[in-house]
C-alpha positions as CSV (number, residue, x, y, z in Angstrom):
1,X,-31.6,112.4,244.2
2,X,-33.3,109.2,245.4
3,X,-32.3,108.0,248.9
4,X,-31.7,104.4,247.7
5,X,-31.4,102.4,244.6
6,X,-32.3,98.7,244.9
7,X,-31.1,96.4,242.1
8,X,-33.1,93.2,241.5
9,X,-31.1,90.9,239.2
10,X,-33.5,88.5,237.5
11,X,-32.8,85.4,235.4
12,X,-35.8,83.3,234.5
13,X,-37.5,84.6,237.6
14,X,-41.1,84.8,236.5
15,X,-42.4,82.6,239.3
16,X,-41.2,84.6,242.2
17,X,-39.8,88.0,241.2
18,X,-43.1,89.9,241.8
19,X,-42.8,89.1,245.5
20,X,-39.4,90.7,245.7
21,X,-40.4,93.8,243.8
22,X,-43.6,94.3,245.7
23,X,-41.7,94.3,249.0
24,X,-39.7,97.3,247.7
25,X,-42.6,99.4,246.4
26,X,-43.6,100.8,249.9
27,X,-40.4,102.8,249.7
28,X,-42.3,105.1,247.3
29,X,-40.5,108.0,245.6
30,X,-37.5,107.7,248.0
31,X,-36.5,104.5,246.2
32,X,-35.4,103.6,242.7
33,X,-36.0,99.9,241.8
34,X,-33.9,98.7,238.9
35,X,-35.0,95.3,237.6
36,X,-32.1,93.8,235.6
37,X,-33.4,91.2,233.2
38,X,-30.3,89.2,232.6
39,X,-31.2,87.6,229.2
40,X,-34.1,85.6,230.6
41,X,-35.9,83.1,228.3
42,X,-39.2,83.1,230.3
43,X,-41.7,85.8,231.1
44,X,-39.3,87.8,233.2
45,X,-38.9,90.7,230.7
46,X,-42.6,91.2,230.4
47,X,-43.1,91.3,234.1
48,X,-40.3,93.8,234.5
49,X,-41.7,96.0,231.8
50,X,-45.2,95.8,233.4
51,X,-43.9,96.9,236.8
52,X,-42.0,99.8,235.2
53,X,-45.1,100.9,233.3
54,X,-47.3,100.8,236.4
55,X,-44.7,102.6,238.6
56,X,-43.0,105.2,236.5
57,X,-40.4,107.2,238.3
58,X,-39.8,104.4,240.8
59,X,-39.3,101.2,238.7
60,X,-36.9,100.9,235.8
61,X,-36.5,97.8,233.7
62,X,-33.1,97.1,232.1
63,X,-32.6,94.3,229.6
64,X,-29.3,92.8,228.8
65,X,-27.7,89.7,227.3
66,X,-27.0,87.0,229.9
67,X,-23.9,87.8,231.9
68,X,-24.7,86.2,235.2
69,X,-25.5,87.5,238.6
70,X,-22.4,89.6,239.0
71,X,-22.8,91.3,235.7
72,X,-26.4,92.1,236.6
73,X,-25.2,93.7,239.8
74,X,-22.6,95.7,238.0
75,X,-25.3,96.9,235.6
76,X,-27.4,98.1,238.6
77,X,-24.4,99.9,240.1
78,X,-23.7,101.7,236.8
79,X,-27.4,102.7,236.3
80,X,-28.1,103.8,239.9
81,X,-29.1,107.3,240.8
82,X,-29.7,106.7,244.5
83,X,-27.3,107.9,247.2
84,X,-27.1,104.4,248.6
85,X,-27.3,101.0,246.8
86,X,-28.7,97.6,247.8
87,X,-29.1,94.3,246.0
88,X,-32.2,92.2,246.5
89,X,-32.2,88.9,244.7
90,X,-35.3,88.0,242.8
91,X,-36.3,85.1,245.1
92,X,-35.7,87.1,248.3
93,X,-37.6,90.0,249.9
94,X,-37.5,92.8,252.5
95,X,-39.5,93.3,255.6
96,X,-41.7,96.3,255.4
97,X,-41.2,97.9,258.8
98,X,-37.5,97.3,258.7
99,X,-37.3,98.8,255.2
100,X,-39.0,102.0,256.5
101,X,-36.4,102.1,259.3
102,X,-33.5,101.8,256.8
103,X,-34.9,104.7,254.7
104,X,-35.4,106.9,257.8
105,X,-31.8,106.3,258.8
106,X,-30.5,107.1,255.3
107,X,-32.5,110.3,255.3
108,X,-31.2,111.3,258.7
109,X,-27.5,110.5,258.0
110,X,-27.3,111.7,254.4
111,X,-27.2,115.3,255.7
112,X,-24.1,114.5,257.8
113,X,-20.8,116.3,256.9
114,X,-19.3,112.8,256.4
115,X,-22.1,110.4,255.3
116,X,-21.7,106.8,256.3
117,X,-20.1,104.5,253.6
118,X,-22.1,101.4,254.5
119,X,-25.2,100.5,256.5
120,X,-25.5,97.1,258.0
121,X,-28.8,95.4,258.9
122,X,-29.8,91.8,259.9
123,X,-30.8,89.1,257.5
124,X,-32.9,85.9,257.9
125,X,-32.2,82.5,256.6
126,X,-35.7,81.8,255.4
127,X,-35.3,78.1,254.8
128,X,-38.2,76.3,253.2
129,X,-39.9,74.0,255.7
130,X,-37.9,75.2,258.7
131,X,-39.9,76.3,261.7
132,X,-37.0,78.3,263.1
133,X,-35.8,81.1,260.9
134,X,-32.2,81.8,261.8
135,X,-31.4,85.5,262.1
136,X,-27.9,86.8,261.5
137,X,-27.4,90.0,263.5
138,X,-24.4,92.0,264.6
139,X,-25.3,92.8,268.2
140,X,-22.2,92.9,270.5
141,X,-19.9,93.1,267.4
142,X,-21.0,96.5,266.3
143,X,-22.2,99.7,268.0
144,X,-25.9,100.3,267.3
145,X,-27.7,103.3,265.8
146,X,-24.7,105.6,265.5
147,X,-21.9,106.1,262.9
148,X,-18.7,104.4,263.8
149,X,-15.3,103.4,262.4
150,X,-13.6,100.0,262.2
151,X,-11.7,100.8,265.4
152,X,-15.0,100.6,267.3
153,X,-15.8,97.1,266.1
154,X,-15.6,94.1,268.4
155,X,-15.2,90.4,267.8
156,X,-17.4,88.8,265.0
157,X,-18.6,85.4,266.1
158,X,-18.6,82.5,263.7
159,X,-21.6,82.8,261.4
160,X,-21.8,86.6,262.0
161,X,-19.9,87.8,259.0
162,X,-21.0,90.6,256.8
163,X,-22.8,89.4,253.7
164,X,-24.4,91.0,250.6
165,X,-27.8,90.6,252.2
166,X,-26.8,92.7,255.2
167,X,-25.1,95.5,253.2
168,X,-26.3,98.8,251.9
169,X,-23.4,100.7,250.4
170,X,-23.0,104.4,249.6
171,X,-23.2,104.3,245.8
172,X,-20.1,106.5,245.4
173,X,-18.0,103.9,247.3
174,X,-19.1,101.1,245.1
175,X,-18.1,103.1,242.0
176,X,-14.7,104.1,243.3
177,X,-13.5,101.0,245.1
178,X,-12.4,99.0,242.1
179,X,-15.1,96.3,242.5
180,X,-15.3,94.0,239.5
181,X,-17.7,91.1,239.5
182,X,-16.9,88.5,236.9
183,X,-19.4,87.4,234.3
184,X,-21.0,84.0,234.2
185,X,-19.8,83.2,237.7
186,X,-21.7,82.2,240.9
187,X,-20.7,83.2,244.4
188,X,-19.7,86.8,243.4
189,X,-21.6,88.0,246.5
190,X,-18.4,87.0,248.4
191,X,-16.5,89.7,246.4
192,X,-19.3,92.2,246.9
193,X,-19.0,91.8,250.7
194,X,-15.2,91.9,250.8
195,X,-13.5,94.2,248.2
196,X,-15.5,97.4,248.9
197,X,-14.9,97.2,252.7
198,X,-11.4,98.5,252.2
199,X,-12.9,101.8,251.0
200,X,-15.5,101.9,253.8
201,X,-14.4,104.3,256.6
202,X,-17.7,105.1,258.5
203,X,-20.4,102.5,259.1
204,X,-23.9,102.4,260.7
205,X,-25.5,99.3,262.2
206,X,-29.3,99.1,262.5
207,X,-30.6,96.1,264.5
208,X,-33.4,95.5,262.0
209,X,-34.4,92.1,260.5
210,X,-34.6,93.5,257.0
211,X,-33.6,90.9,254.4
212,X,-35.3,87.5,254.0
213,X,-32.8,85.2,252.3
214,X,-34.9,82.4,250.8
215,X,-33.3,78.9,250.7
216,X,-35.3,76.1,249.2
217,X,-35.3,76.1,245.4
218,X,-33.7,72.9,244.0
219,X,-31.7,74.9,241.5
220,X,-30.2,77.4,243.9
221,X,-26.5,78.0,243.7
222,X,-26.3,77.5,247.5
223,X,-27.6,73.9,247.4
224,X,-24.7,71.7,248.4
225,X,-24.8,69.4,245.4
226,X,-24.9,72.4,243.1
227,X,-22.0,74.0,244.9
228,X,-19.8,70.9,244.5
229,X,-20.7,70.8,240.8
230,X,-19.7,74.4,240.5
231,X,-16.7,74.3,242.8
232,X,-14.4,75.6,240.1
233,X,-16.3,78.9,240.2
234,X,-16.1,79.0,244.0
235,X,-12.3,78.6,243.6
236,X,-12.2,81.4,241.0
237,X,-14.0,83.8,243.3
238,X,-11.8,82.7,246.2
239,X,-8.7,83.5,244.2
240,X,-10.0,86.8,243.0
241,X,-10.6,87.7,246.7
242,X,-6.9,86.9,247.3
243,X,-5.8,89.0,244.4
244,X,-8.0,92.0,244.7
245,X,-7.3,93.0,248.3
246,X,-3.7,93.3,249.5
247,X,-4.3,92.5,253.2
248,X,-0.8,93.6,254.2
249,X,-1.6,97.1,252.9
250,X,-4.8,97.5,254.9
251,X,-4.0,100.1,257.5
252,X,-6.7,99.5,260.1
253,X,-5.9,96.5,262.3
254,X,-9.5,95.8,263.1
255,X,-10.5,95.8,259.4
256,X,-7.5,93.7,258.4
257,X,-8.3,91.1,261.1
258,X,-11.9,90.9,259.9
259,X,-10.9,90.5,256.3
260,X,-8.5,87.7,257.1
261,X,-11.1,85.9,259.1
262,X,-13.6,86.2,256.3
263,X,-11.1,85.0,253.8
264,X,-10.5,82.0,256.1
265,X,-14.2,81.2,256.1
266,X,-14.4,81.4,252.3
267,X,-11.3,79.3,251.8
268,X,-12.5,76.7,254.3
269,X,-15.8,76.4,252.5
270,X,-14.2,75.8,249.2
271,X,-11.8,73.3,250.8
272,X,-14.7,71.4,252.4
273,X,-16.6,71.2,249.1
274,X,-13.4,69.8,247.4
275,X,-12.9,67.3,250.2
276,X,-16.6,66.2,250.2
277,X,-16.5,65.5,246.4
278,X,-14.0,62.7,247.3
279,X,-12.1,62.8,244.0
280,X,-8.3,62.9,243.8
281,X,-8.6,65.7,241.2
282,X,-10.4,68.0,243.6
283,X,-8.1,67.1,246.5
284,X,-5.3,68.4,244.2
285,X,-7.3,71.6,243.5
286,X,-7.5,72.2,247.3
287,X,-3.8,71.9,247.7
288,X,-3.2,74.3,244.8
289,X,-5.7,76.8,246.3
290,X,-3.8,76.9,249.5
291,X,-0.5,77.3,247.6
292,X,-2.0,80.2,245.7
293,X,-3.0,81.9,249.0
294,X,0.5,81.3,250.4
295,X,2.2,82.8,247.3
296,X,-0.1,85.9,247.1
297,X,-0.7,86.6,250.8
298,X,2.0,84.9,252.9
299,X,1.2,86.7,256.2
300,X,-2.5,85.9,255.9
301,X,-1.8,82.4,254.8
302,X,0.3,81.7,257.9
303,X,-2.4,83.0,260.2
304,X,-5.2,81.0,258.4
305,X,-3.2,77.8,258.1
306,X,-2.3,77.8,261.8
307,X,-5.9,78.4,262.8
308,X,-8.4,75.8,263.8
309,X,-10.2,75.6,260.4
310,X,-6.9,75.5,258.5
311,X,-5.7,72.6,260.6
312,X,-9.0,70.7,260.3
313,X,-9.2,70.9,256.5
314,X,-5.6,69.6,256.2
315,X,-6.3,66.5,258.3
316,X,-5.1,63.5,256.2
317,X,-6.6,60.2,255.2
318,X,-10.1,58.8,255.6
319,X,-10.3,59.8,259.2
320,X,-9.4,63.3,258.4
321,X,-12.1,63.5,255.7
322,X,-14.6,62.2,258.2
323,X,-13.8,64.8,260.7
324,X,-14.1,67.6,258.1
325,X,-17.5,66.4,257.1
326,X,-18.8,66.0,260.7
327,X,-17.7,69.5,261.5
328,X,-19.3,70.8,258.4
329,X,-22.6,69.1,259.1
330,X,-22.6,70.4,262.7
331,X,-22.1,73.9,261.4
332,X,-25.0,73.5,259.0
333,X,-27.3,72.6,261.9
334,X,-26.0,75.3,264.1
335,X,-26.1,78.2,261.7
336,X,-29.0,77.1,259.4
337,X,-27.3,77.3,256.0
338,X,-27.3,74.7,253.2
């Protein structure tokens, strides 16, 4: 069995996918690289097949009709043969030394009587043109270099939340947790970093700057104007998060608190985008989103609505809208995201 399967979802990625794949090849025979060509119309399929031909036993190319990022990730999960599973988007890449450290840790802990269900590593906002590359780490929030449970976790600071980029799951957990990423929908990484955590019992944190999350392409889904244009998809993902995890049924207090705070962040981001659009229609969508949260998760709703972010996004009138936008812009500068 391979130590790790890395899925690389690709859609019209001919200009940058080689960099992502080449950053994974130093893993050698310990790693399975699955390039998922998601119905690309450019040279992506040929490049994928070329990598598979040059690196047999390591690289596999899977071609499918276009189903979107989430569908490509689900294809990777179904096809994986590795003990652990990671997603690397086709415009991102992994640091070589940190990648070696991750593989060493997997090899060491795979022999444990109770292997860890998820491994967390750091990721870097590699924003084009920015001199300072902001690193998201979990120091002080998580024990380092040893397996632990949710009861050992401490407070996650704002901006320190677990993301797809920081996650390496045990493949068996992903297949048994009920994860379902919708087709033709952006922002499904929020579901990937949320739903499986309920099935994660043992974790391992490695303070390694592993994942380079590139921000800079004009067509990226994380660009603010693009996010506002696709806000209905953000709402759909937000609602699926609310549906797919019954927070009242989560037994561990630390995990439940973390999931509520993460849901708070995602709901706030969707609300800010709806407010920034400035249209009455989107304001109504924000009100409906919060009503949906209240109807499905009343206890979590009460906690989130009474919190600072919940109060801010519900400020009324032009002044309230201005406050929301100012807070959002300040957060952009502080945490380095788009």
